[in-house]
N, C-alpha and C positions, 0 to 999 in steps of 0.2 A: 750224771750224764757222762758219756764216754764217746770220744771220736777217734777213729783209727785211720791211718793211711798206711802206705807200704812199710814205713820204718818208724812211724811216730804214733804214739798212743797218748792222747790227752784225756785226763780224767778230772771232773769237777766234783769236789767233795763238799758240797754245800747244797742247801735247798734251792730248787729252781723257782725263785720268786718271779713276779711278772717282768721286772726289769731284766733279770738274768735270761729269761726265756726269749726276750727280744734281742738282747745284745750278744748272747753266747750261742750264736748260730753255728752249725757244723762248719761252715766255711770260715767264720771268724776264729773259731777255736783251732781249726787246721792252720791258719795263718800264725796265730800265737805259738802253736806247737812248732811250726817251722822255724820261727825266730829263736825259740828257746833251745831247740835241738841243735841249731847251727852255732849258737854263740854261748851256750852255758859253760862249756869248758873254759873258754877265755875269761868269762866273767869271774869264775871261781879262782882262776889263776891270778887275776888282778887283785881280788880280795885277799888272797894269800900274800901277795906282794905288799899290801898295806900292812899286814901283820909284821912282816919282816922289817919294814921301815920303822914301825912303832917300836920294835925291839931294839933297833939301832939307836933311836932317840932315848929309850930307857937306859941304854948303855953309855949315854953321854955324847952321841954324835949330834951334829947340828946340820941344818939344811945347807946345801951347796949346789952349784951348777953341776949338772952331769957332764961327763967327758964330752959328749956330743955337743952340748951347748957351749962349753968352753971353746971347742974347736971352731964353732960357727962365728965366734966373736972376732976371729982373725982370718976368716975365710974371704977370698976374693970372689965376689959374685960375678956370674956370667951375665951377658946382656939379657938373656931370657929371664933370669931370676930377678934382675933389676926392674924389669917391666911387668913382672907377674902381678896380677890383680885377682882378688877373690870375686866371686859372683856378685852381681849387683843386688843391692837391698831393694825389696819390693817397695813401691811407692807408698803403700799404706803403712809401712813400718819406718818410713823416713823420720817421722815425728813421734818420739816416744818420751816426751818430756814428763808426761803424767801417766804412771802405771799404778794400778792397784791390784792387790792379791786377795783372793778369798777362796773358800771351799767350793765344791762342785754341787752343792744342793741347789734345788730348782730356784728358789726365791733369790738366793745370792747370785746365781748366774745372771738372772734377769736384771737385778739391781746393778751388777757389774757392767752389763752391756749398756744400761741407761745412765751410767755414772758421769758421762761426759769426760772421762779419762780417755787417753789415747789407746791404752791397752788394758784389758782385763785378763789377768793370769789366773786361770782356773787350776787350782792346786790340789793334786792328789797326794802331795807330800805332807808338809807340816800343817797345813790348814784343814786337813781331812782326817778324821778318825777312820782307820782302814777296816771298818766292818764290811761284811759282804754286801749288805744292802746299800751302804754309802757308796761303795765302789761301782756296783752295777747300776744303781740309780743315777750316779754321777755320769757314767758313760751315756746313759739314755738322755740325760739332761743336755749334755753337750751335743749329742746328735740332733736333738730337737732345736737347740740354739742355732746350729749350722743350717738346718732346714728352714729356720724362721717360723717354726710352729710352737715354740715354747711358751707356755702360760702357767700360772700358778694361782690357785684360789685358796686364801687363808681360811681354814676350816672353822676358826673361831668367830670371824666377823664377816666372811663372805667377800672380802676385798680381793679383787682380781689384779694380778701383776702380769705384765706382758711388755715386750720391747716396744718402745715408743715409735710410732709410725712417723716417717718424714723427718726424723732427727738422726744425726750421726751417732752410730753406736761404736762402742769401744771394740777394737780388734781383739779377737779371741786368741789367746796363747795358752798352751797347756803345759803344766809341769808334772811329768810322771815321777813316781817315787825313785829314790836313788839306787845305785847298783848294789848297795849293801843289803837291801830289803828283798824279801821273798813274799810271794802270794800263796799263803798256806792252804787256800782252798783249791788250788789247781796243781796237778802234777803232770809232767811230760816225761814219758818213759820211766816213770817211777820216781823222778826227782822233782822236788818242789820248784815251781816256776819262778822265774825272776819277776819281781813286782814291776820293775822298770819296763820289761818287755810286755807284760800283761797290760799295763796302763797305756803305753805307747801303741801297742799292736791293735787293741780294740778301737782306740780313737782313730788311728790312721786308717784302719780297714773300713770303718763305717763312714768316714767323712771325707777322705781325700778327693774322691770324684765330685762330690757336691761342692767342695771348696773350689776346685778347679773351674767348675761351671760358673761359679760366682766371681771368677777372676781373682780369687784369693788363694790361700794355700794353707797347708798344715804347719803351724808355727809352734815350736817347742822351747821350753826353758828347762835346761838340764842342771839339776842340783848336785852338789856334794861330790864333784869330781876331784880326784887327788893327783892325777898325772895326765900327761898328754897321751899316754897309752889308753887310758880310760875314755878320753875324748875320741881317740881313733876307733875304739870299739863302737861308740855311738855312730860315728861316720859310716862304718862298715854295716851296721844295722840299717841305717838309712838307705844306703846303696842297695842292699838286698831287698828291703821292703818296697822300694820304688820299682825295682825290676820285677818282683813278684806280682805286683798289682798293675804293671804296665803303664806307669806314669814316668814322665821325663826325669832324668837325674837332675838334682837341684831343685825339685819341687818343694822339698822340705827345707825350712829355714830354722836354725836353732840358735839360742843364746846360752852361753855358758857363764855362770857366775863363779868366780874364785872366792871360796870362803875359808880356805885353810892356808896358813902362811907358808907352809912347805911348798905349795904349788907355785908361789911367787918366784921362788928360787929356781924351780925346775922349768918354768915356762916364761921366764922374764922376757919382755918385749914381744911376746906372741899373742897375748890376749888382754882384754880389759880386766882390771882388777876391781871388784866391788868389795867394800869393807864396811863392817859395822862394829860397834862396840861388842855386841853379843857374839858375832862370829869370832872375833879375836879372843873374847873372854873364854869361850868354850874350848877353843884350840889350846889356850894356855892352861886351862884346867887339867887337861890330860897330859901335860908335859911334866917331867921331873922339876922340882922346885928351883933348882939352880939354873934352869934354862930360861926362866921367866924374864930375867933382866935382859938377856940377849935377844929375845923375840919381841918384847914389848915396844910399841912405837905409837906416836900420836896420829890421830886420824888425818891431820893436816898434811902429813908427809907420805901417806899411803897412796 
């Protein structure tokens, strides 16, 4: 499959299965191509910056506040800055005490919605093997979940799964793959597409207007960011996507989880910090051995 516009050429190098035929419409591919064309150079520059920081750590450097953040600690804030507030959190996201995560296959999405959790995070990242069928069928499953038409019949016993009528369903949140991953089956102007923009773009394109009609919204969970510059890239993607599809700015809401200790130093005081034993273990695993003592800390002080 190939879609062309004036300056953007999107090619799909995979079989057009039933799910792909439904989800990879010319307009949807044109939107994904627009995002990749606009932001791919910045994405690659930020990934190169990760390599540079890793080289610094390998040479013995330790995380530290950037010059900008050191400056802001002694900055005298103006009245406008003191009264600045972020956009209000939607009512349906006010209570997130119970969240569960799972893959985007049809049965799991239904079970997640019926789980009585506050939020079901449909995960294209760690929970999903990124095969072409999993990704395209996952997008179709989420579209059907948003439309309220999703069902699944177990082929072995005939049991039918569907969202429970008349009961509160979990709010759907989507986790696209991280900035470091690519979607090998799609190229934009000859370059492999960003997996992040492929996952985000298809979900947003197919569902934003349906979600707005339901008085809900497109909610995303952004994994594996390493600097505020990477978060800013996501924000610029959101702004461009909302403008492209003609929806109000601020329609998208996103949660960012800090998983890498370096980001705590670079973004101290700016975001919430989530931490688990596994997140810290894998960060330490890639550090030189003499750094471990300086980075290691107990969960009770994170």
